[in-house]
C-alpha positions in Angstrom: 14.2 20.5 8.0 15.8 21.1 4.7 14.0 19.4 1.6 10.6 19.3 3.5 9.7 22.8 4.5 10.3 24.0 1.0 7.0 21.8 0.2 5.0 23.0 3.1 5.6 26.9 2.2 1.6 28.6 3.0 2.3 31.4 0.4 3.0 28.7 -2.3 0.4 26.5 -1.0 -2.0 29.5 -1.3 -1.3 30.4 -4.7 -1.8 26.7 -6.0 -5.5 26.4 -4.3 -5.9 29.9 -5.7 -5.1 28.8 -9.1 -7.2 25.4 -8.4 -10.2 27.1 -7.4 -9.9 29.7 -10.4 -9.3 26.8 -13.3 -11.9 24.1 -12.0 -15.1 24.2 -13.0 -16.3 20.6 -13.5 -17.5 18.3 -11.1 -14.7 15.5 -10.3 -13.9 12.5 -8.1 -9.9 12.2 -7.8 -8.6 9.0 -6.1 -5.3 9.0 -4.3 -3.6 5.8 -4.6 -1.5 5.8 -1.7 -2.0 5.5 1.9 0.7 7.8 2.3 -0.8 10.3 0.3 -4.3 10.2 2.5 -3.0 10.6 5.7 -0.8 13.5 4.1 -4.4 14.9 2.7 -5.9 14.6 5.9 -3.2 15.7 8.0 -2.9 19.0 6.3 -6.6 19.4 5.6 -6.3 19.3 1.7 -9.8 18.0 1.2 -11.1 21.2 2.9 -8.7 23.5 0.5 -10.6 22.4 -2.7 -13.5 23.5 -4.2 -16.6 21.5 -3.0 -17.1 20.0 -6.3 -13.9 18.0 -6.2 -14.3 15.1 -4.1 -11.3 13.1 -2.9 -11.3 9.3 -2.5 -9.0 7.0 -1.0 -7.9 3.9 -3.0 -6.2 0.4 -1.8 -2.6 1.7 -1.4 -1.8 0.5 1.7 0.0 -2.7 1.9 -1.0 -4.2 5.2 -4.5 -3.2 4.4 -5.0 -5.1 1.5 -3.2 -8.3 2.9 -6.1 -10.7 2.5 -7.2 -12.7 5.6 -6.3 -16.1 3.8 -2.4 -14.7 3.5 -2.5 -13.6 7.3 -3.9 -16.6 8.2 -0.9 -18.7 6.6 1.5 -16.2 8.4 -0.1 -16.9 11.8 0.0 -20.8 11.2 3.4 -20.5 10.2 4.5 -18.6 13.3 3.1 -21.5 15.2 5.4 -24.0 14.1 8.3 -25.3 15.9 11.7 -23.9 15.4 10.4 -21.4 13.6 11.3 -17.4 14.1 8.8 -15.1 11.9 10.1 -11.4 11.2 7.9 -8.7 10.4 7.5 -5.1 9.5 5.6 -3.8 12.7 2.0 -3.1 11.7 1.6 -6.5 10.3 1.4 -7.9 13.9 -1.5 -6.1 14.9 -3.6 -6.9 11.8 -6.3 -9.4 12.6 -6.7 -12.2 10.6 -10.0 -14.7 10.3 -9.4 -15.7 14.0 -6.1 -14.5 15.7 -3.0 -12.0 14.8 0.6 -12.4 14.7 0.6 -10.2 17.8 -1.9 -13.0 19.7 0.3 -16.0 18.5 3.5 -14.2 20.0 1.7 -13.8 23.3 0.7 -17.4 23.4 4.4 -18.2 22.8 5.0 -18.1 18.7 8.7 -16.5 18.3 7.5 -13.5 16.4 10.0 -10.4 15.9 9.7 -7.1 14.6 12.4 -6.1 12.0 13.2 -2.5 10.2 14.9 -4.4 7.2 15.4 -7.5 5.8 19.0 -7.0 7.0 17.7 -7.6 10.4 16.3 -10.6 9.2 19.3 -12.1 7.3 21.1 -11.3 10.9 18.6 -13.2 13.1 19.0 -15.9 10.8 22.9 -15.9 11.3 22.5 -15.9 14.8 20.0 -18.8 15.0 21.2 -21.3 12.3 19.0 -24.2 14.0 15.9 -22.6 13.3 13.9 -21.3 10.1 13.5 -17.4 9.7 10.7 -16.5 7.7 10.4 -12.7 6.9 6.8 -11.6 5.7 7.4 -10.1 2.7 4.3 -7.4 2.2 4.6 -4.2 0.3 4.5 -2.8 -3.6 7.4 -2.2 -5.9 8.5 0.0 -3.2 10.0 -2.9 -0.8 10.4 -5.6 -3.3 13.6 -4.7 -4.6 15.0 -4.9 -1.2 13.4 -8.2 -0.3 14.8 -9.4 -3.7 18.0 -8.3 -2.5 18.1 -10.4 0.9 17.2 -13.4 -1.1 20.4 -12.6 -3.1 22.4 -11.7 -0.1 21.1 -15.2 1.3 22.5 -17.1 -1.4 25.9 -15.6 -1.7 26.3 -16.0 2.2 24.9 -19.6 1.9 22.3 -18.6 4.5 20.1 -21.3 4.1 17.6 -20.9 6.9 16.2 -17.6 5.7 12.8 -17.8 3.8 10.6 -15.1 2.4 6.7 -15.6 2.5 6.1 -13.3 -0.7 2.9 -11.6 -0.1 4.2 -8.4 -2.7 1.7 -6.9 -4.8 2.5 -4.5 -7.9 0.0 -1.5 -8.4 -0.9 -1.0 -12.1 -2.8 -4.3 -12.6 -4.8 -3.6 -9.3 -5.7 0.1 -10.7 -6.9 -1.7 -13.7 -8.8 -4.2 -11.7 -10.7 -1.2 -10.0 -11.4 0.9 -13.2 -12.7 -2.0 -14.7 -15.1 -2.7 -12.2 -16.8 0.1 -12.7 -18.3 0.4 -9.2 -17.3 4.4 -8.9 -16.5 7.1 -11.7 -13.2 8.4 -11.0 -12.0 11.3 -13.2 -8.1 11.4 -11.9 -5.7 9.4 -10.3 -3.0 10.8 -8.1 -0.3 8.1 -8.6 2.1 6.9 -5.9 5.3 8.8 -5.8 7.6 5.9 -4.3 6.3 3.1 -6.3 7.0 5.1 -9.5 10.4 6.1 -8.1 10.8 2.2 -9.1 8.6 1.8 -11.6 8.4 4.9 -13.7 5.6 6.7 -15.6 5.3 4.3 -18.4 3.0 1.7 -16.6 0.3 4.1 -16.0 -0.4 5.0 -19.4 -3.2 2.5 -19.8 -5.3 4.8 -17.8 -5.5 8.0 -20.4 -5.3 6.0 -23.3 -7.9 2.7 -22.5 -9.9 4.9 -19.7 -9.7 8.5 -20.5 -8.7 9.0 -16.9 -6.4 11.8 -15.9 -3.4 10.6 -13.9 -0.6 12.7 -12.2 2.6 11.3 -10.3 2.8 12.7 -6.6 5.6 13.0 -3.8 3.9 13.2 -0.4 4.3 16.8 0.9 1.4 19.2 0.9 2.7 21.1 -2.3 3.3 18.0 -4.0 -0.2 17.1 -3.5 -1.6 20.4 -4.5 0.4 20.4 -7.7 -0.9 16.8 -8.8 -4.5 18.1 -8.1 -3.8 21.2 -10.1 -2.5 19.1 -12.9 -5.3 16.8 -13.1 -7.7 20.0 -13.2 -6.4 21.2 -16.0 -6.2 17.5 -17.8 -10.0 17.1 -17.1 -11.2 20.9 -17.8 -9.2 20.6 -21.2 -10.4 17.0 -21.8 -6.9 15.9 -22.1 -6.0 13.1 -20.3 -2.3 12.3 -20.0 0.3 10.8 -17.5 2.3 13.7 -15.7 4.9 13.6 -13.5 4.3 15.9 -10.9 7.1 14.5 -8.6 10.2 15.3 -10.7 12.8 15.3 -7.9 11.6 11.6 -7.3 10.5 10.1 -10.5 12.0 9.5 -13.5 9.6 8.3 -16.8 12.0 5.1 -17.0 11.7 4.5 -13.4 14.9 3.2 -11.3 16.5 0.1 -14.0 18.7 -1.5 -11.2 15.7 -1.9 -9.1 13.4 -3.4 -11.8 16.6 -5.4 -12.7 17.0 -7.0 -9.2 12.9 -7.4 -8.7 13.0 -9.1 -12.3 15.9 -11.5 -10.9 14.2 -12.6 -8.0 10.5 -12.6 -8.8 8.2 -13.3 -11.5 4.3 -11.8 -11.6 1.5 -13.7 -10.6 -1.8 -13.7 -9.5 -2.4 -12.1 -5.6 -5.3 -12.1 -3.5 -6.5 -8.6 -2.6 -8.7 -7.6 0.2 -12.2 -6.4 -0.7 -11.1 -7.4 -4.4 -10.2 -10.8 -4.7 -7.8 -12.4 -6.9 -6.0 -10.0 -9.5 -4.2 -11.6 -12.2 -0.6 -10.4 -12.6 -0.7 -8.4 -9.5 1.7 -10.3 -7.6 5.2 -11.4 -7.2 6.4 -15.0 -6.7 9.5 -16.3 -6.1 11.3 -17.6 -9.1 12.0 -21.3 -9.2 15.7 -20.6 -9.2 15.3 -19.2 -6.2 12.5 -21.6 -4.4 14.6 -22.6 -1.4 14.1 -19.4 0.1 10.3 -19.6 -0.8 8.4 -20.1 2.6 5.4 -21.3 0.6 7.2 -23.7 -1.2 9.2 -24.9 2.2 6.4 -25.1 4.7 3.4 -26.9 3.8 0.6 -25.3 6.1 -3.4 -25.1 6.2 -4.6 -22.1 7.6 -8.2 -23.1 7.3 -11.0 -21.3 5.4 -10.8 -17.4 6.0 -13.5 -15.1 6.9 -13.8 -11.7 7.2 -14.8 -9.5 10.6 -18.3 -9.1 10.7 -19.7 -5.7 10.0 -16.3 -4.4 8.8 -16.3 -2.4 5.3 -12.6 -2.2 4.9 -12.8 -4.0 1.4 -15.1 -1.3 0.1 -13.4 1.5 1.8 -10.2 0.0 -0.2 -12.0 0.1 -3.2 -13.4 4.0 -2.7 -16.9 2.7 -2.4 -17.4 3.5 1.2 -15.8 6.1 3.5 -14.4 5.0 7.2 -17.9 6.7 8.5 -19.9 4.7 6.7 -18.8 1.5 8.8 -21.0 1.1 11.7 -18.0 -0.1 13.7 -15.8 2.9 13.1 -14.9 4.9 16.0 -17.1 3.0 18.5 -16.2 -0.7 18.1 -13.3 -0.2 15.9 -10.5 2.2 17.0 -6.8 2.7 16.7 -6.5 0.9 20.3 -8.5 -2.3 19.5 -8.8 -2.4 15.8 -11.1 -5.0 13.8 -10.2 -4.3 10.5 -6.8 -3.6 8.8 -7.6 -0.2 7.8 -7.5 1.1 11.4 -4.2 -0.9 12.5 -2.0 0.6 9.5 -0.8 4.2 9.9 -1.4 4.5 6.2 -5.0 3.1 6.4 -7.8 5.3 5.7 -9.8 4.5 9.0 -6.7 5.5 10.8 -6.1 8.5 8.8 -9.8 9.4 9.2 -10.0 8.8 13.0 -6.9 11.0 13.6 -7.6 13.8 11.4 -10.8 13.7 10.4 -14.2 15.5 11.7 -15.5 14.2 14.8 -19.1 13.5 15.4 -19.1 16.4 17.9 -17.6 18.7 14.8 -14.2 18.8 16.4 
């Protein structure tokens, strides 16, 4: 597997781990923001390779997990409208809302379809001109450009039955919100590589400049993550926090100008509701007025009712790094991948799912 095995070289990993152990003398809490990083860290046993005084925390970088119950409830109500087809990425179907899920709505007769891209959703719209096709737009800056492009394509082709429910979120504002809460003392942040490939390194500069916290942008292979940890360790040891790109093959300081232009053309920033955090100003992407005819939030007025969280579920505090999955009394007992109670167990990038699949079990295995 070219371009992947090179970043799983055990000898290079051993050298990086030895260097981290040799250079690290100060206790440190490092938060990996991205759910993809969380899965890779657990899958490859990276936590166990690090010195015991380096603690790894998982952040809110799973877009399915941070989608608020109120937003899920709205999508479920939309699915039950007549002549509506809901299109969505697969993980969203199983995420429980306040009282139901898209999967349950589908079982009850709603037309809910899994798609792998917005192109699939556009094709469904072309084939069903008498129905309204709503794409549930979730994700961070990584997926937003493709969804913006789908709206522009729908306009160009006069596809007038295609709508997007924009639940997109952007990363730097939630990072700032978490740091401002001060619930946990973080010494370093591993910034998401795929998001950074779009936005670049500049939006993270407030992390070292305002909070004196180290920051390194990482890819998703084991050597990528170990290199990012190595860079964070050196920043912490030297008391010189900065933003370092430890993923040069994927990230440029300025990001991807074309993707940024696409996003800015279709979307404008606004507030967004994050599970476990609440409303964060400037952390959401709303469809601009110019493209309002493609905005499901404008086209369809629904009342999903008052949202509620699953009783006993700690997904909110897990997403903030305050709790770990084993702290939740539901984890591995009531809440499992087969019968998930909270979204952190549903998504393949969720902390609970990663801990369930790769973490230490109660029997020590």
